[in-house]
N, C-alpha and C positions, 0 to 999 in steps of 0.2 A: 979658578980655582974659592968654592967657595967651602970656610969652614960650618958643618954644623954640630950643635954639644947636642950629645943624646940624651933624650928623653929622661934620663935617671941617674942623671951626672953627680948631682947634688946629695942623693935618697942615700940615708942614714946623717946628716948635718940639718945642725938648725941654726939661723941664722939670723939674728940681731937685728934687724935691719930700724936706725931712729929717720923719724918724720915720714914716718906709713903712711901715713891719712892723708896725704896726695904727693901728688908731681912727682919726679925720680924715686923719692921713698917708695910711692906708691907700688911703680912704676914697678921700681926693683923686689922690694917684696910677690908681686905678682909670679915675672919672672923665675924667680928661682923656687913656691912652694912647684910651680910650672916644671920643673926641672928633679921635684924631687923633694925638697930640702924641708925641714919645717918653719916655720920663722914668726917672731919674736917681736907684729907690732909695735914699738916702740912712737908714741908722741902724745903731741898733748889735745886735740879735738876728739873724743870717745865717737858720739857721730859718724866721723870721714874712718873712725878705726872701723870700725865694726861695718863698714861700706866695702874693706878692704876685707874685712875677713868672710864676709855677707858670701863674697865676690870668688875666693878661694876654695872656702866650702859648696860653694853652687857649684866649680869644676872641677869635684875630688878630687882636689890637693891633698896633700897632709895636712889636720889640722892646726893653723894656727895657735901664739895665745898672743893678747892685747895687754901691755900695760901702759897704761896715759900716765905721762908725764908731762908735767911745766917743766922747763928746763930754768925757768926769769930767771935774770939775771948770770944768767953765764952769756959767755960772746954771744955772737947770733947765729955767725955760723956752723951750727952743732950738727946739720944730717953727716952721718957715716952710717958705714957695714959695720962692723963687729960681727967675726964666728966669734965661736962660743966650741972650746977647747973637744974633739967631741970622750973625749973619757969621763967627759963633766954630761951625766943624766938631765932636762929640763927640768925633770920634778928638784934634781938637787939643786942650780942653780936659782929656781923661782922662788923653792922653798929660806934659799939663804938671800933671794936680793927682797923678797917683804920683810923681812927681822933682820938680818946683818948692814951692807954693804953691798956693794954695786958688784963682785965678781964674789962667786963661789969658787971654780976651779980650778 
């Protein structure tokens, strides 16, 4: 028996993916979008993030957001996947993120 994830399993979810420009982060972002999530692409290289953004858009998945961020001085292993609480709108989270600190909700 093989498990199949529903095409809309992540519909209505917002997922922040760090290291989204390449490797596991890139594939995770595309897979989450494929299953209906709105993904926030976080990484150091804008060109790579734009490539993932374009791929998600071209496939007709929910429109992603890009946050270029160089985490210089942080531990080398900073790739991870964070879920934004469903009670927090993407607009509120982005507005708070760009003016205050990392989490708004």
